[in-house]
VEXVO-766149 format. One line per 4 residues: number of its first residue (from 1); their letters; for each residue z, x, y of C-alpha. Coordinates in pm, whole numbers, plus 50000, padded with zeros to 5 digits. Example, Ala and Ser with C-alpha at 12.3 -4.5 7.8 and 13.67 -1.06 7.14 Angstrom:
BEGIN
1 = AS = 50780:51230:49550 | 50714:51367:49894;
This chain:
BEGIN
1 = MKIQ = 84982:85084:32159 | 85136:84914:32472 | 85444:85134:32454 | 85256:85444:32411;
5 = TKLF = 85044:85377:32713 | 85366:85301:32917 | 85502:85631:32788 | 85200:85810:32879;
9 = SLLV = 85158:85655:33227 | 85528:85759:33299 | 85479:86128:33170 | 85177:86143:33414;
13 = LLIC = 85382:86024:33690 | 85667:86283:33634 | 85404:86556:33604 | 85251:86453:33925;
17 = SCGN = 85585:86411:34104 | 85687:86756:34019 | 85364:86916:34122 | 85388:86771:34485;
21 = TAEQ = 85573:86947:34759 | 85865:86794:34971 | 85627:86737:35263 | 85369:86540:35036;
25 = VVRP = 85641:86305:34894 | 85773:86012:35097 | 86110:85953:34963 | 86235:85578:34937;
29 = AKTR = 86502:85515:35209 | 86759:85438:34971 | 86708:85776:34790 | 86708:85990:35110;
33 = PVNY = 87029:86192:35221 | 87222:86024:35488 | 87329:86223:35789 | 87605:86058:35987;
37 = IVLL = 87702:86180:36335 | 87977:86026:36545 | 87946:86124:36901 | 88270:86114:37103;
41 = DLSD = 88295:86039:37464 | 88641:86185:37560 | 88613:86102:37945 | 88867:85872:38129;
45 = RLLP = 88763:85568:37913 | 89042:85669:37694 | 89281:85533:37933 | 89508:85353:37868;
49 = SQAA = 89482:85303:37486 | 89127:85371:37374 | 89235:85681:37131 | 89396:85466:36872;
53 = NDQA = 89066:85230:36888 | 88854:85537:36859 | 89035:85685:36556 | 89018:85362:36367;
57 = LIKT = 88646:85318:36433 | 88582:85703:36321 | 88747:85622:35999 | 88551:85293:35966;
61 = VFTQ = 88237:85511:35987 | 88348:85766:35720 | 88451:85478:35508 | 88093:85353:35503;
65 = FQKT = 87953:85719:35469 | 88156:85728:35128 | 88019:85384:35006 | 87658:85508:35086;
69 = VFGK = 87707:85839:34901 | 87891:85664:34599 | 87646:85385:34595 | 87357:85623:34537;
73 = GLII = 87486:85757:34219 | 87640:86080:34110 | 87807:86281:34414 | 87701:86598:34234;
77 = NSKD = 87349:86530:34358 | 87455:86449:34703 | 87300:86602:34990 | 87459:86384:35244;
81 = KFRV = 87644:86499:35572 | 87902:86356:35805 | 88029:86501:36121 | 88220:86407:36426;
85 = VIAP = 88098:86568:36746 | 88238:86571:37111 | 88015:86552:37421 | 88033:86857:37631;
89 = QHGV = 88294:86866:37918 | 88339:87122:38192 | 88706:87247:38246 | 88890:87114:37936;
93 = GYNP = 89181:87329:37845 | 89100:87336:37470 | 88798:87460:37238 | 88628:87133:37104;
97 = DNFM = 88459:87364:36856 | 88766:87416:36654 | 88787:87058:36604 | 88400:86978:36536;
101 = NILY = 88423:87261:36259 | 88699:87087:36067 | 88523:86755:36123 | 88213:86849:35929;
105 = LDLE = 88138:86753:35575 | 87810:86892:35445 | 87772:86822:35079 | 87460:86968:35027;
109 = SLPL = 87606:87310:35110 | 87888:87277:34848 | 87884:87384:34491 | 87846:87076:34222;
113 = GEKS = 88221:87109:34111 | 88343:87100:34489 | 88170:86798:34621 | 88413:86541:34504;
117 = KQMV = 88707:86771:34570 | 88609:86826:34930 | 88532:86454:34986 | 88898:86357:34892;
121 = AFEK = 89023:86641:35101 | 88839:86562:35405 | 88924:86202:35383 | 89300:86288:35343;
125 = ALPE = 89289:86535:35642 | 89084:86302:35863 | 89370:86091:36023 | 89560:86400:36096;
129 = TLNS = 89281:86594:36238 | 89181:86303:36450 | 89533:86239:36594 | 89556:86610:36684;
133 = LYAT = 89217:86584:36853 | 89303:86287:37070 | 89643:86398:37145 | 89486:86742:37288;
137 = ATQR = 89220:86537:37473 | 89472:86307:37638 | 89754:86564:37711 | 89906:86525:38043;
141 = KSRP = 89610:86297:38160 | 89750:85972:38288 | 89482:85892:38571 | 89100:85904:38563;
145 = EHYP = 89082:86195:38791 | 89247:86394:38520 | 88949:86362:38294 | 88637:86584:38333;
149 = GCDL = 88327:86365:38305 | 88159:86391:37943 | 87803:86517:37955 | 87646:86288:37694;
153 = WKYF = 87282:86371:37870 | 87351:86727:37779 | 87446:86678:37434 | 87121:86470:37355;
157 = NDHL = 86924:86733:37543 | 87069:87048:37411 | 87268:86971:37095 | 87159:86648:36906;
161 = ENSL = 86832:86794:36768 | 87026:87088:36590 | 87244:86799:36403 | 86942:86611:36282;
165 = VNEA = 86793:86633:35940 | 86416:86572:35909 | 86414:86451:35555 | 86732:86237:35604;
169 = DNRL = 86838:85874:35697 | 86996:85992:36019 | 87268:85740:36177 | 87412:85807:36508;
173 = VILT = 87718:85632:36629 | 87821:85692:36983 | 88171:85571:37118 | 88146:85533:37481;
177 = DGYL = 88197:85278:37746 | 87827:85336:37862 | 87882:85535:38173 | 87757:85894:38211;
181 = DFQK = 87982:86002:38495 | 88087:86339:38657 | 88380:86402:38888 | 88161:86724:39017;
185 = TPFK = 87817:86649:39130 | 87676:87006:39089 | 87635:86922:38723 | 87403:86602:38782;
189 = ITVK = 87005:86665:38783 | 86803:86437:39004 | 86429:86378:38987 | 86330:86119:39238;
193 = NRST = 86518:85795:39111 | 86601:85924:38776 | 86903:86155:38699 | 87142:86262:38429;
197 = NTDF = 87407:86033:38486 | 87446:85655:38584 | 87590:85697:38926 | 87253:85504:39054;
201 = IWRF = 87366:85158:38906 | 87590:85070:39218 | 87267:84971:39370 | 87211:84683:39133;
205 = RGKA = 87572:84518:39095 | 87602:84163:39190 | 87224:84136:39254 | 87042:83860:39090;
209 = NWEK = 86716:84044:39080 | 86858:84377:38969 | 86628:84431:38697 | 86311:84382:38880;
213 = TMRA = 86418:84605:39157 | 86550:84878:38894 | 86190:84880:38738 | 85990:84865:39052;
217 = GNWG = 86165:85179:39161 | 86165:85332:38808 | 86545:85395:38827 | 86700:85529:38503;
221 = LIPA = 86820:85843:38322 | 86592:86141:38271 | 86434:86158:37938 | 86613:86409:37708;
225 = QVNL = 86410:86665:37516 | 86466:86517:37190 | 86283:86260:36955 | 86475:86006:36739;
229 = PNVS = 86199:85839:36523 | 86411:85857:36218 | 86749:85781:36360 | 86954:85454:36380;
233 = VSVV = 87167:85453:36688 | 87498:85223:36715 | 87655:85228:37081 | 87999:85106:37023;
237 = EINS = 88292:85009:37267 | 88072:84950:37594 | 88295:84846:37856 | 88236:84743:38208;
241 = KFQN = 88454:84949:38463 | 88369:84690:38738 | 88409:84284:38763 | 88031:84218:38794;
245 = LNEL = 87885:83961:38565 | 87573:84161:38517 | 87742:84517:38436 | 87688:84530:38076;
249 = SILK = 87339:84391:38094 | 87270:84686:38348 | 87427:84954:38118 | 87238:84813:37805;
253 = TVWS = 86911:84803:38005 | 86937:85167:38118 | 87046:85286:37764 | 86765:85094:37612;
257 = DWLR = 86502:85240:37811 | 86657:85585:37765 | 86671:85554:37403 | 86345:85388:37377;
261 = GMQA = 86171:85675:37568 | 86331:85901:37281 | 86180:85667:37014 | 86493:85564:36867;
265 = QRVT = 86428:85385:36554 | 86680:85107:36578 | 86972:85041:36831 | 87282:84823:36772;
269 = WIPK = 87499:84751:37074 | 87870:84674:37037 | 88061:84601:37331 | 88448:84640:37342;
273 = YSLS = 88616:84346:37245 | 88879:84357:36973 | 88935:84645:36740 | 88880:84401:36457;
277 = NSQR = 88571:84277:36589 | 88419:84618:36668 | 88504:84750:36308 | 88341:84443:36165;
281 = LLQA = 88025:84484:36367 | 87996:84845:36318 | 88050:84825:35940 | 87768:84558:35926;
285 = SLSE = 87522:84766:36146 | 87575:85058:35916 | 87539:84860:35604 | 87251:84932:35362;
289 = KALN = 87107:84588:35417 | 87090:84620:35779 | 86949:84982:35783 | 86688:84891:35514;
293 = QSN = 86554:84635:35736 | 86462:84874:35995 | 86285:85098:35746;
């Protein structure tokens, strides 16, 4: 009798589940598709040898993506996505879209028999594609002034929403030194004490009461027109350009306020130190244990 009762209950549950729409069913975190987005800042932060670190970190993210996909069961059921995107730059001599098209793996769009094959092919081609991208981005650039500034704000405001998936576990990894800088000021927008880049932080360097002054004057980045309630963010390789003890704290505060204003679910900070340390911390931040704690 107990067995029959259990079977009947299971049957009822399955029938009810099939009758619900996707909007009515809240999927457990571990069964939701994952959507990895790696956002690249290809500005003068690449000097002198950041390109090699970036490539290694992107491969670390892809390895974690693979673990997540295979950890959920049969890949033929996978609706997971992985992409590398490049923050807009004015005046670069190549087309970033060509690289971004290649660096996009959408398992949901593939036929059942092609998913495993394409995963293997993507993994095999990834090192060569990344090497070509960074060689192109750094070609004939030996000084900071050779690099156009990367418009991270524009990517968030104009493009990020199109890469997010409502029903997915979105994981955004940003490889940046933390500065939103431009060599040409016409691309900057300013509204009172808020702007689309971080030029204003010079006001607070070396000052003991910098945070109080910053908040009193409402200094910061203009909020982007995107909400991130279902996005986990990892800001990786933050690195001070100036010898000020409070520089990293200022950068983190500016970014924290900005991301909090966009309702980011969870933010992990990984300052630049050593590659092995960054890889270890990045892997830990993207682990299922860490992400499940935020759900």
